[in-house]
C-alpha positions in Angstrom: 50.5 70.4 29.1 52.3 69.5 32.1 54.9 72.1 33.1 57.5 69.5 33.7 57.4 68.3 30.0 59.9 69.8 27.6 58.6 72.8 25.9 59.0 73.1 22.2 59.1 76.1 19.8 57.8 78.8 22.3 56.3 81.8 20.7 58.9 84.6 21.3 56.6 87.4 22.2 54.5 85.3 24.7 57.7 83.9 26.2 59.1 87.6 26.6 55.9 88.7 28.1 55.8 85.9 30.6 59.3 86.7 31.6 58.4 90.3 32.2 55.3 89.3 34.3 57.5 87.0 36.4 60.0 89.7 37.0 57.4 92.2 38.0 55.6 89.8 40.3 58.6 88.5 42.0 60.7 91.7 42.4 60.8 93.3 45.9 61.0 96.9 44.3 59.1 98.4 41.3 60.8 98.3 38.1 61.0 100.5 35.1 61.2 99.7 31.5 64.9 100.3 31.4 65.4 98.0 34.4 63.2 95.2 32.9 65.2 95.5 29.6 68.5 94.9 31.5 67.1 92.0 33.5 65.6 90.3 30.4 68.5 91.4 28.2 66.1 92.5 25.6 66.1 95.9 23.7 64.4 98.6 25.4 62.0 99.3 22.5 60.7 95.7 22.9 60.3 95.8 26.5 58.4 99.2 26.1 56.0 97.7 23.4 55.5 94.4 25.7 54.6 96.6 28.7 52.4 99.0 26.8 50.4 96.1 25.5 50.0 94.4 28.7 49.0 97.7 30.4 46.2 97.9 27.8 45.1 94.3 28.5 45.2 94.8 32.4 48.2 92.5 32.9 50.3 95.3 34.1 49.6 98.6 35.7 51.8 101.6 35.1 52.4 103.7 38.2 52.8 107.5 38.3 56.7 107.0 38.6 56.6 104.9 35.3 57.3 101.6 37.2 54.8 98.6 36.8 52.9 96.2 39.2 50.9 93.2 38.2 47.4 94.1 37.0 44.0 93.0 37.9 43.4 90.9 34.9 46.0 88.2 36.2 43.6 87.8 39.3 41.0 86.3 36.9 43.5 83.6 35.8 44.4 83.0 39.4 40.7 82.6 40.3 40.1 80.4 37.3 43.0 78.2 38.2 41.8 77.7 41.8 38.5 76.7 40.5 39.5 74.2 37.8 42.3 72.6 39.8 41.7 69.7 42.2 44.9 68.4 44.1 43.3 64.9 44.6 42.6 64.7 40.9 46.0 65.8 39.9 47.6 63.5 42.5 45.7 60.4 40.9 46.8 61.6 37.4 50.4 61.7 38.5 50.2 58.2 40.0 49.4 57.0 36.6 52.4 58.7 35.2 55.1 58.0 37.8 56.5 54.7 38.5 55.6 53.8 42.2 57.3 50.7 43.7 54.8 47.9 43.7 55.3 47.2 47.4 54.6 50.9 48.3 51.2 52.7 49.0 51.0 56.3 47.6 48.8 58.6 49.5 47.7 62.2 49.6 46.9 64.0 52.9 45.9 67.5 54.1 46.5 69.3 57.3 43.5 69.8 59.7 44.6 71.4 63.1 47.2 68.9 64.2 46.2 65.9 62.2 46.7 64.9 58.6 43.6 63.9 57.0 44.1 61.3 53.9 42.0 62.5 50.8 43.4 60.0 48.2 45.6 57.0 47.9 47.1 54.3 45.4 47.3 51.2 47.4 50.2 48.9 47.1 49.7 45.7 44.9 51.1 43.5 47.5 52.6 43.3 50.9 50.2 46.2 52.0 50.4 47.1 55.7 49.4 50.7 55.4 45.5 51.1 54.2 45.4 54.8 53.4 41.4 55.2 53.5 39.9 58.5 52.6 38.9 60.2 55.8 41.5 58.6 58.0 43.3 60.9 60.3 46.7 60.4 61.9 48.5 63.0 64.2 50.8 65.4 62.2 53.6 64.9 64.8 54.0 61.2 64.1 53.3 60.7 60.4 55.8 61.6 57.8 53.2 63.7 55.8 52.5 65.7 59.0 56.2 66.1 59.6 56.4 67.5 56.0 53.9 70.2 56.5 55.0 71.1 60.1 58.5 71.5 58.8 57.5 74.6 56.9 56.4 76.5 60.1 58.8 78.2 62.4 59.9 76.1 65.4 58.3 78.6 68.0 54.8 78.2 66.3 55.1 74.3 66.3 56.1 74.5 69.9 53.2 76.8 70.7 50.7 74.5 69.0 51.7 71.0 70.5 53.8 71.6 73.5 50.8 71.6 76.0 48.7 68.9 74.1 51.2 66.4 72.6 49.3 63.4 71.4 49.8 60.0 73.0 52.4 57.8 71.2 50.9 55.4 68.7 53.8 53.0 68.8 56.8 52.5 70.9 58.8 54.5 68.2 56.6 57.6 68.3 58.5 60.6 69.1 57.8 61.4 72.8 57.7 65.3 72.8 58.0 68.5 71.1 61.8 68.7 71.4 62.4 65.4 69.8 60.1 66.4 67.1 61.9 69.7 66.4 65.2 67.6 66.3 63.7 65.3 63.5 62.4 68.4 61.6 65.9 70.3 61.8 67.7 67.2 60.4 65.3 66.6 57.6 64.6 70.1 56.3 67.8 70.4 54.1 66.7 67.4 52.0 62.9 68.3 52.1 62.2 64.6 52.6 60.5 63.4 55.9 60.5 59.9 57.2 58.9 58.2 60.1 59.9 54.5 60.7 57.2 52.7 62.7 56.0 55.8 64.4 52.4 55.2 63.1 52.3 51.5 62.5 54.8 49.0 63.7 57.0 47.7 60.6 56.0 50.5 58.1 58.2 53.3 57.0 56.6 56.3 55.6 58.4 58.9 53.6 56.9 62.1 52.6 57.4 65.6 50.9 55.0 68.7 51.0 52.9 70.1 48.3 53.0 73.7 47.7 50.1 76.0 46.3 50.2 79.0 44.1 51.6 81.3 46.9 54.2 78.6 48.0 52.4 77.7 51.1 52.0 73.9 52.1 48.6 72.6 50.6 49.1 68.9 51.3 51.8 66.1 51.5 52.5 63.2 49.3 53.6 60.0 51.1 54.7 56.5 50.1 54.4 53.8 52.7 56.1 50.3 52.5 57.2 47.5 54.9 60.4 48.9 56.8 62.5 45.8 55.7 61.9 46.8 52.0 63.0 50.4 52.2 66.2 50.6 53.7 69.6 51.7 52.1 69.4 52.2 48.4 65.8 51.3 48.4 65.0 54.2 50.8 67.0 56.5 48.5 65.0 55.4 45.5 61.6 55.7 47.2 62.6 59.1 48.4 63.4 60.1 44.9 60.0 59.0 43.8 58.4 60.9 46.7 60.4 64.1 45.8 59.3 63.8 42.1 55.7 63.4 43.1 55.8 66.3 45.4 57.7 68.7 43.1 55.5 67.9 40.0 52.2 68.1 42.0 53.2 71.5 43.4 53.9 72.7 39.9 50.3 71.7 38.9 49.1 73.5 41.8 50.9 76.7 40.7 53.9 76.7 43.0 57.1 78.2 42.1 59.0 75.2 42.9 62.4 76.4 41.6 62.5 79.4 44.1 61.2 77.5 47.0 63.3 77.7 50.2 63.2 74.6 52.6 63.8 76.8 55.5 60.8 78.2 57.4 
């Protein structure tokens, strides 16, 4: 079941165990039973019993000082998740669930060196000026999906990667250098929505947001592309909301902790 759907009648013991595992895995220090009980607002005896059971199952490891770390059994689940989850397949399933504007092409692309490579798309029913073909490549510095992925890198790393070999512009609206690119990224990072207006194809506006993986690193980016005259003002806001929803839901399906994600690199 998709995590963004409402959960009903959770089994208390499983919910409490998951809460403890979340705390142990995210804490910057090792926690004791007393500290876990305080953080979860559960009786110490309950936490002691849950932790003991999870130690026996390999979900937790008890350290000599009676604090806990995540156990090796969790890695089996992580590996299984990686084997069984295909970002392109999940993207296609989400496109069937989300209402995508009829004039917009939805696409999924992944970073490769300083390009974005398109791996899946749902083409617009009408007025399509952007054909996202699998295998198509666009420079990350121009296309919105590339900006979405680049935004999660420190500025110095972006500058080091592209300053000496900045791509030739694709249109008269393409950014002309790394300083202009970094200014764009700075203005967009707060919202987490990245746009290029005619930077790849004249008359096409692309709106994108990054997709994160299970360790909250950029895995891909979702993008909606539409005729520029159809995505202005309120329409741009509406399309941006669809992009944000797609990216957030796909990130959850790929195991990302979207709620705790920071938009700043």
